[in-house]
PADO-505541 format. One line per field, with one value per residue (C-alpha): residue in one letter; residue number from 1; chain; x, y negated, z. Coordinates in pm, 1 decimal. Layout:
code: A_... .
pos: NUM_... .
unit: A_... .
X: X_... .
Y: Y_... .
Z: Z_... .
REM end
This chain:
code: M_N_K_N_K_K_V_V_I_V_G_G_G_H_A_G_G_N_L_I_A_S_L_R_Q_A_G_F_S_G_S_I_T_L_V_S_D_E_D_A_L_P_Y_H_R_P_P_L_S_K_S_W_L_K_E_T_T_A_I_N_R_L_H_L_K_P_P_N_F_Y_D_E_K_L_V_D_V_V_L_G_T_K_V_D_K_I_D_T_I_A_K_K_V_F_L_E_S_G_A_E_V_E_Y_D_Y_L_V_L_A_T_G_A_R_A_R_S_I_T_L_S_G_G_E_F_E_N_I_L_Y_L_R_N_L_A_D_A_E_N_L_K_S_Q_L_S_G_A_K_H_L_A_V_I_G_G_G_Y_I_G_L_E_V_A_A_S_A_R_Q_L_G_L_K_V_S_V_I_E_R_E_S_R_L_L_A_R_V_A_S_E_T_L_S_H_F_Y_Q_Q_Y_H_Q_A_Q_G_V_D_V_L_L_R_E_N_I_A_E_L_N_G_R_D_G_R_L_Q_S_V_L_F_E_S_G_E_E_R_P_F_D_V_A_L_V_G_I_G_A_I_P_N_D_D_L_A_R_E_A_G_L_N_V_D_N_G_I_V_V_D_H_Q_A_R_T_S_D_P_S_I_F_A_I_G_D_V_S_H_R_P_I_P_I_Y_D_C_H_F_R_L_E_N_I_S_N_T_L_E_Q_A_K_I_V_A_S_V_L_T_E_Q_P_L_P_P_D_E_V_P_W_F_W_S_D_Q_Y_D_I_K_L_Q_I_A_G_L_A_I_N_T_D_Q_D_I_V_R_G_D_P_E_T_N_A_F_S_V_F_R_F_R_K_G_T_L_M_A_V_E_A_V_N_T_P_V_D_F_M_V_G_K_K_W_I_G_S_D_T_K_L_D_M_K_L_I_A_D_T_S_V_N_I_K_D_C_T_I .
pos: 1_2_3_4_5_6_7_8_9_10_11_12_13_14_15_16_17_18_19_20_21_22_23_24_25_26_27_28_29_30_31_32_33_34_35_36_37_38_39_40_41_42_43_44_45_46_47_48_49_50_51_52_53_54_55_56_57_58_59_60_61_62_63_64_65_66_67_68_69_70_71_72_73_74_75_76_77_78_79_80_81_82_83_84_85_86_87_88_89_90_91_92_93_94_95_96_97_98_99_100_101_102_103_104_105_106_107_108_109_110_111_112_113_114_115_116_117_118_119_120_121_122_123_124_125_126_127_128_129_130_131_132_133_134_135_136_137_138_139_140_141_142_143_144_145_146_147_148_149_150_151_152_153_154_155_156_157_158_159_160_161_162_163_164_165_166_167_168_169_170_171_172_173_174_175_176_177_178_179_180_181_182_183_184_185_186_187_188_189_190_191_192_193_194_195_196_197_198_199_200_201_202_203_204_205_206_207_208_209_210_211_212_213_214_215_216_217_218_219_220_221_222_223_224_225_226_227_228_229_230_231_232_233_234_235_236_237_238_239_240_241_242_243_244_245_246_247_248_249_250_251_252_253_254_255_256_257_258_259_260_261_262_263_264_265_266_267_268_269_270_271_272_273_274_275_276_277_278_279_280_281_282_283_284_285_286_287_288_289_290_291_292_293_294_295_296_297_298_299_300_301_302_303_304_305_306_307_308_309_310_311_312_313_314_315_316_317_318_319_320_321_322_323_324_325_326_327_328_329_330_331_332_333_334_335_336_337_338_339_340_341_342_343_344_345_346_347_348_349_350_351_352_353_354_355_356_357_358_359_360_361_362_363_364_365_366_367_368_369_370_371_372_373_374_375_376_377_378_379_380_381_382_383_384_385_386_387_388_389_390_391_392_393_394_395_396_397_398_399_400_401_402_403_404_405_406_407_408 .
unit: A_A_A_A_A_A_A_A_A_A_A_A_A_A_A_A_A_A_A_A_A_A_A_A_A_A_A_A_A_A_A_A_A_A_A_A_A_A_A_A_A_A_A_A_A_A_A_A_A_A_A_A_A_A_A_A_A_A_A_A_A_A_A_A_A_A_A_A_A_A_A_A_A_A_A_A_A_A_A_A_A_A_A_A_A_A_A_A_A_A_A_A_A_A_A_A_A_A_A_A_A_A_A_A_A_A_A_A_A_A_A_A_A_A_A_A_A_A_A_A_A_A_A_A_A_A_A_A_A_A_A_A_A_A_A_A_A_A_A_A_A_A_A_A_A_A_A_A_A_A_A_A_A_A_A_A_A_A_A_A_A_A_A_A_A_A_A_A_A_A_A_A_A_A_A_A_A_A_A_A_A_A_A_A_A_A_A_A_A_A_A_A_A_A_A_A_A_A_A_A_A_A_A_A_A_A_A_A_A_A_A_A_A_A_A_A_A_A_A_A_A_A_A_A_A_A_A_A_A_A_A_A_A_A_A_A_A_A_A_A_A_A_A_A_A_A_A_A_A_A_A_A_A_A_A_A_A_A_A_A_A_A_A_A_A_A_A_A_A_A_A_A_A_A_A_A_A_A_A_A_A_A_A_A_A_A_A_A_A_A_A_A_A_A_A_A_A_A_A_A_A_A_A_A_A_A_A_A_A_A_A_A_A_A_A_A_A_A_A_A_A_A_A_A_A_A_A_A_A_A_A_A_A_A_A_A_A_A_A_A_A_A_A_A_A_A_A_A_A_A_A_A_A_A_A_A_A_A_A_A_A_A_A_A_A_A_A_A_A_A_A_A_A_A_A_A_A_A_A_A_A_A_A_A_A_A_A_A_A_A_A_A_A_A_A_A_A_A_A_A_A_A_A_A_A_A_A_A .
X: 0.0_271.0_601.9_705.3_609.8_873.1_816.3_1052.9_1033.8_1192.2_1269.8_1414.1_1224.3_947.9_711.1_947.2_1088.7_749.2_620.7_890.7_784.4_414.6_462.2_646.6_409.6_113.7_270.1_414.0_673.8_791.0_1112.2_1151.1_1410.9_1459.7_1637.8_1731.9_1938.1_2049.8_2341.7_2156.4_1905.0_1547.4_1543.7_1319.7_1315.8_1133.3_1438.5_1650.4_1518.2_1530.7_1734.7_1970.9_2071.3_2119.6_2324.5_2098.8_2018.6_2264.6_2248.0_2139.8_1837.6_1732.5_1697.6_1340.7_1468.5_1809.3_2044.6_2010.2_1632.0_1674.6_1886.9_1648.0_1350.0_1535.7_1526.9_1772.6_1881.2_2046.6_2166.7_2320.5_2167.6_1911.8_1652.0_1692.8_1388.5_1082.8_984.7_617.3_587.1_882.4_820.0_1175.7_1349.7_1684.6_1938.7_2203.7_2461.6_2335.3_2167.1_1809.8_1560.4_1244.4_920.6_571.1_471.8_653.7_603.2_717.2_800.5_1023.4_908.1_947.4_1232.1_1268.5_1145.7_1447.6_1473.0_1489.7_1683.1_2035.1_2263.2_2045.1_2339.4_2559.0_2705.5_2562.8_2205.0_2065.6_1759.9_1641.6_1481.7_1720.8_2010.1_2274.1_2097.0_2082.2_2451.7_2536.8_2309.8_2460.6_2809.0_2718.6_2550.4_2864.7_3047.6_2772.5_2627.3_2315.3_2076.4_1817.4_1516.6_1346.4_985.6_770.0_644.2_685.5_1030.9_1163.3_1020.2_1154.5_1502.4_1466.4_1386.3_1682.2_1917.9_1810.8_1870.2_2218.3_2275.3_2246.9_2074.4_1777.8_1559.9_1252.6_1161.3_802.4_637.2_283.6_113.1_155.7_355.8_209.9_-32.5_-145.0_-152.5_-269.5_-540.8_-474.0_-477.1_-201.0_-0.9_-7.2_80.2_392.5_495.1_476.9_646.3_937.9_976.0_982.6_1273.3_1461.8_1372.9_1333.8_1013.9_992.5_648.1_535.4_898.2_1000.9_1365.4_1508.3_1864.9_2090.2_2433.3_2757.4_3121.7_3340.2_3035.2_2886.8_2585.0_2672.5_2352.3_1989.0_1847.2_1472.6_1242.0_1188.2_1553.5_1671.7_1975.7_2068.6_2382.3_2359.5_2623.2_2391.6_2035.3_1779.4_1516.5_1179.5_933.9_760.0_828.0_789.0_692.5_955.7_720.7_954.8_1004.4_629.6_568.6_834.9_676.3_342.3_164.0_-105.8_60.2_-100.1_104.7_225.1_147.5_-227.9_-342.5_-671.3_-794.4_-558.4_-260.0_-255.7_-147.7_-289.7_-75.1_-228.2_116.0_255.4_170.3_276.2_286.9_404.7_479.7_484.3_129.3_-177.8_-434.9_-804.6_-894.3_-1230.0_-1317.2_-1302.5_-1423.1_-1126.3_-786.3_-478.7_-101.3_-5.5_341.6_322.7_424.4_70.9_13.9_318.9_211.7_-143.8_-48.2_216.6_-52.8_-286.9_-36.3_61.0_-307.3_-358.0_-53.6_-146.4_-513.2_-636.7_-910.8_-798.8_-740.1_-1001.8_-971.8_-767.8_-791.6_-469.4_-257.5_52.7_283.0_555.4_796.1_937.8_1114.6_893.8_578.5_422.7_167.8_-58.9_-301.4_-586.7_-762.8_-746.8_-877.4_-1041.4_-1263.2_-1326.5_-1551.5_-1538.4_-1266.8_-1340.0_-1051.7_-1051.9_-813.2_-589.3_-292.2_-119.4_-82.5_85.8_-186.5_-490.3_-667.1_-834.3_-1135.8_-1196.2_-1540.4_-1705.7_-2080.7_-2094.7_-1886.7_-1552.4_-1275.5_-955.3_-812.4_-489.0_-380.3_-94.4_24.9_-326.4_-298.6_-645.5_-805.2_-605.5_-710.4_-1076.2_-1089.4_-930.9_-1192.9_-1476.3_-1357.9_-1332.8_-1680.0_-1845.6_-1965.4_-2213.6_-2092.0_-2241.9_-2025.2_-2122.5_-1956.3_-1624.6_-1482.2_-1597.5_-1301.7_-1517.8_-1690.1_-1501.7_-1405.8_-1561.4_-1900.5_-1925.8_-2113.9_-2482.6 .
Y: 0.0_-249.6_-66.0_-275.6_-608.8_-852.4_-1062.0_-1346.3_-1502.9_-1845.0_-1905.1_-1673.0_-1785.4_-1608.2_-1630.4_-1488.5_-1224.2_-1101.5_-1092.9_-842.0_-609.6_-659.1_-585.7_-260.1_-156.3_-218.9_5.8_-249.9_-58.9_-328.3_-527.1_-789.4_-1065.7_-1297.3_-1628.1_-1833.3_-2146.6_-2025.6_-1789.1_-1575.2_-1298.1_-1382.2_-1442.6_-1544.7_-1922.1_-1980.9_-1870.4_-2143.7_-2406.9_-2174.6_-1857.4_-1926.4_-2262.6_-2101.3_-1820.3_-1545.1_-1407.6_-1237.4_-1295.0_-936.7_-994.8_-1287.0_-1082.9_-1009.6_-680.0_-510.6_-579.7_-228.0_-276.0_-473.4_-205.0_67.8_-124.7_-201.5_-577.4_-797.0_-1063.8_-1382.6_-1597.7_-1943.0_-2038.1_-2304.8_-2287.2_-2585.4_-2544.4_-2334.3_-2271.0_-2178.0_-2102.8_-1864.1_-1743.7_-1797.1_-1963.9_-2130.0_-2108.8_-2367.9_-2103.6_-2111.8_-1773.1_-1717.1_-1482.8_-1371.2_-1318.0_-1187.6_-1339.4_-1617.6_-1687.5_-2021.6_-1991.5_-2296.3_-2416.2_-2770.0_-2998.5_-3226.7_-3580.8_-3809.8_-4111.8_-4421.9_-4655.8_-4763.8_-4522.9_-4225.5_-4077.5_-4053.6_-3703.6_-3647.4_-3734.2_-3391.0_-3203.9_-2848.3_-2647.4_-2361.0_-2156.9_-2397.7_-2682.4_-2474.0_-2390.6_-2758.8_-2855.2_-2587.6_-2713.0_-3076.1_-2992.7_-2817.6_-3076.6_-3337.3_-3506.3_-3694.5_-3582.4_-3812.9_-3628.8_-3861.5_-3747.8_-3574.7_-3282.7_-2912.1_-2872.6_-3171.1_-3050.0_-2697.5_-2835.0_-3066.1_-2765.9_-2568.0_-2862.1_-2911.0_-2543.5_-2592.0_-2872.9_-3177.7_-3498.5_-3538.9_-3831.5_-3778.1_-4087.7_-4102.3_-4404.1_-4283.7_-4317.5_-3946.7_-3642.0_-3414.0_-3695.9_-3560.2_-3190.6_-3138.9_-3233.3_-3506.0_-3243.8_-3044.5_-3357.6_-3475.6_-3128.7_-3110.4_-3462.8_-3387.0_-3049.9_-3189.4_-3475.5_-3225.7_-3054.8_-3384.8_-3498.6_-3873.8_-3921.9_-4259.9_-4332.4_-4622.9_-4680.4_-4786.9_-4771.4_-5091.1_-4979.4_-4676.6_-4802.3_-4614.0_-4614.0_-4399.1_-4231.5_-4120.7_-4240.4_-4410.2_-4583.6_-4649.0_-5001.4_-5021.6_-5294.9_-5391.0_-5500.1_-5216.1_-5021.7_-4672.7_-4467.5_-4119.3_-3889.0_-3669.6_-3698.0_-3453.0_-3598.4_-3424.3_-3653.2_-3410.0_-3217.8_-3272.1_-2979.5_-2870.6_-2899.3_-3074.6_-2764.0_-2718.3_-3082.8_-3079.0_-2761.9_-2939.2_-2754.6_-2923.3_-3077.6_-3267.3_-3269.8_-2926.6_-2691.9_-2658.5_-2296.2_-2108.5_-1833.5_-1588.0_-1820.7_-1880.0_-2217.1_-2403.0_-2165.4_-1816.2_-1650.7_-1858.4_-1830.6_-2044.1_-1930.8_-2056.4_-2412.1_-2541.9_-2432.3_-2653.3_-2382.9_-2329.6_-2234.9_-2059.2_-2042.8_-2423.7_-2489.8_-2716.9_-2731.3_-2762.2_-2724.0_-2504.0_-2476.5_-2158.7_-1795.0_-1656.6_-1845.1_-1687.1_-1340.2_-1386.6_-1530.3_-1262.8_-997.9_-1188.7_-1203.5_-839.6_-745.2_-949.3_-806.3_-449.4_-506.3_-424.6_-599.7_-918.0_-893.1_-1055.1_-1430.1_-1501.8_-1765.5_-1971.6_-1926.5_-2089.9_-2065.9_-2256.3_-2143.8_-2411.8_-2319.2_-2047.0_-2183.2_-1989.4_-2183.3_-1998.8_-2186.8_-2032.6_-2230.0_-2589.8_-2879.8_-3058.2_-3352.8_-3209.3_-3411.3_-3219.6_-3043.5_-2802.1_-2711.0_-2366.8_-2326.0_-2578.3_-2732.1_-2770.9_-2390.8_-2380.7_-2142.4_-2293.9_-2324.3_-2602.9_-2499.7_-2756.8_-2798.7_-2985.6_-3029.0_-2724.2_-2500.2_-2371.3_-2495.4_-2424.1_-2290.4_-2409.5_-2139.0_-2202.4_-1877.8_-1736.0_-1478.2_-1334.0_-1674.3_-1701.2_-1358.8_-1400.6_-1754.3_-1644.5_-1368.9_-1611.0_-1863.4_-1595.1_-1459.5_-1799.9_-1670.6_-1888.5_-1981.8_-2101.1_-2410.0_-2453.9_-2123.9_-2184.3_-2398.9_-2160.4_-1933.2_-1717.8_-1598.0_-1350.0_-1528.7_-1247.7_-1317.6_-1676.1_-1587.4_-1648.9 .
Z: 0.0_94.8_51.7_-246.5_-92.4_25.8_340.2_419.2_765.7_815.2_1181.3_1443.7_1753.7_1942.8_1647.9_1387.2_1618.9_1732.7_1375.7_1280.0_1560.1_1483.3_1112.9_1168.8_1446.5_1214.3_951.4_710.0_507.5_268.6_299.8_571.9_564.3_860.3_796.9_1103.5_1138.3_1482.0_1532.7_1785.8_1729.6_1840.5_2215.7_2505.5_2545.8_2877.3_3084.8_2924.3_3166.7_3467.0_3518.8_3228.8_3373.8_3714.1_3554.2_3685.2_3337.2_3101.3_2724.6_2656.9_2883.5_2663.2_2345.0_2234.9_2097.5_2126.7_1834.3_1691.0_1659.8_1336.8_1173.3_1284.1_1142.7_817.0_862.9_673.3_922.0_796.7_1088.3_1103.1_769.6_681.8_408.7_177.3_-43.6_-121.0_-482.6_-454.3_-827.4_-852.4_-493.9_-382.5_-90.5_-151.8_129.5_206.0_120.2_-237.1_-213.2_-328.5_-162.5_-338.6_-150.2_-201.6_131.6_312.0_682.4_820.9_1190.9_1208.1_1549.7_1676.9_1770.3_2069.2_2026.2_2044.5_2266.4_2046.0_2273.1_2195.6_2376.8_2299.1_2112.5_2425.1_2452.7_2801.6_2700.0_2627.6_2502.4_2554.5_2273.0_2201.8_2334.8_2207.6_2389.1_2706.6_2687.7_2643.6_2934.4_3158.1_3073.6_3139.4_3472.2_3589.6_3795.6_3757.1_4062.3_3951.2_3677.1_3520.7_3381.4_3135.2_3103.7_3362.6_3152.9_3218.2_3060.0_3252.8_3582.4_3532.0_3466.5_3767.1_3987.1_3850.9_3895.5_4256.0_4322.4_4176.0_4426.2_4198.8_4291.2_4054.5_3951.1_3731.7_3529.9_3402.1_3239.7_3316.8_3654.9_3732.8_3632.2_3362.9_3284.0_2947.3_3026.0_3384.8_3631.3_3884.3_4159.2_3990.0_3907.9_4268.4_4395.2_4179.6_4268.5_4639.1_4600.3_4401.9_4646.3_4932.7_4753.0_4737.5_4385.4_4339.6_4135.7_3960.0_3814.2_3591.9_3498.4_3148.1_3047.5_2901.8_2831.9_2845.4_2945.4_2909.8_2821.6_2596.4_2449.6_2781.2_2977.4_3303.4_3411.3_3327.5_3334.5_3393.2_3265.9_3629.7_3637.3_3858.9_3740.9_3860.2_3795.2_3636.5_3494.2_3283.0_3147.3_3011.2_2777.1_2771.1_2594.5_2364.4_2046.0_1671.8_1444.6_1195.2_897.5_652.7_437.0_409.3_324.9_53.9_-88.0_-117.5_163.4_369.5_675.1_965.0_1287.8_1185.1_898.6_861.5_857.0_859.7_1091.2_916.6_973.5_597.3_461.2_160.6_-48.3_-9.9_-24.0_263.2_632.5_929.6_1291.4_1628.7_1737.9_1379.7_1294.6_1326.5_1370.9_1444.1_1801.2_1752.5_2121.5_2138.0_1781.6_1713.3_1544.8_1762.2_1756.6_2049.5_2199.4_2403.2_2392.7_2378.4_2053.5_1888.6_1998.5_1874.8_1537.5_1481.2_1528.8_1297.1_1009.4_1059.9_1038.7_722.2_544.7_634.4_547.4_895.9_1099.2_1271.2_1646.9_1875.1_1931.8_2242.9_2512.8_2508.8_2819.6_2956.2_3256.7_3437.3_3711.2_3939.9_4264.7_4419.9_4255.0_3966.2_3765.9_3522.6_3299.0_3104.2_2833.1_2714.8_2919.9_2626.0_2728.6_3073.6_3304.3_3633.6_3832.0_4115.2_4345.9_4501.5_4793.2_4965.3_4779.9_5116.8_5128.7_4785.4_4664.1_4492.4_4158.5_3964.4_3757.8_3485.2_3330.4_3047.0_3088.1_3312.6_3081.1_3206.7_2977.1_3169.3_3494.5_3654.6_3899.3_4141.9_4300.6_4250.2_3969.9_4030.5_3967.4_3645.4_3516.4_3613.9_3473.0_3145.6_3111.3_3189.7_2929.2_2662.3_2731.8_2796.5_3133.3_3321.2_3666.7_3993.0_4029.3_4395.4_4483.1_4305.9_4586.1_4861.5_4931.0_5160.5_4841.7_4623.9_4302.8_4099.9_4264.2_4137.5_3820.4_3757.9 .
REM end
């Protein structure tokens, strides 16, 4: 059925790596070529901001699959090579090496890149970003011997690095221009919890602070000047102010692009022979009846299974509820769903105990659950969102009632 078909995957992150496994597991017997601009085989990225920085994870533990997996599954792996161009008519990709690779189906899993800080001084060698293993190695090297880390941006990546740096003994300041941490992605309850928890660990949290200048000497950051006029010394900085999808190849090839590569429910682009998965894809989320670009592991797993099903002519897997997680210190956060236009939050448990959940509703419908050290709430909430279960909202906050008994 598919033994003579050629699949080329561009991008060796979670999406591309998981697609290889999904294709072979689904019975795809055609040729698979993986082209990655990184030198490493596909690897787990979440540890990069945590255990990898703290040197508690070895490189072989990062690999999605052991190196011999690719030989056993007859996968042609091309590392450290960029794709320069896609010829959609001839169905070829042109590599920077000058080589050409033909495809019957092309899968773009090119991910996203860190949004750069635009201030003068942003090019200083100790102003860093974290998206891949090379970034993590550079950050680890720069943190070694450093005393004071500035984390510019109070999102999840920044807070995870802040936690790791504190555990390594560095002084840490988190600089956020909004009025609270995680302002665009979390409830106020969760934001305030993380602020207080980081402060209790010795992190200096600076809110409503805009940076006026990055000052340095000999190519290295030395201090940050705020618009308020205050200046603070730092010897290394991590910038975490969002990500930009790597959709340039798709745009140049004439594919439909809108904050990522636009795909349908099959992860297919405007060219029926080309798919896009992972952080770069702007995809439909059927459970929420919307289109969204997700940056999470569950999205890469789901879309890899979708493409594998399409290419092996099997039924599509069931629609999944998006889920996310973050580990900071001894706090494990698990999030189910998307808090789109929510209008009511119900807190179950006491944040002071470091174990609670926030159930987020829109017009009485559960949209998302933020679960802090409460895995049962996460699992139950995820199931409820997926099945559109009707809930007795008055019971959610009552911890004397079993969470499973809060349905109508």
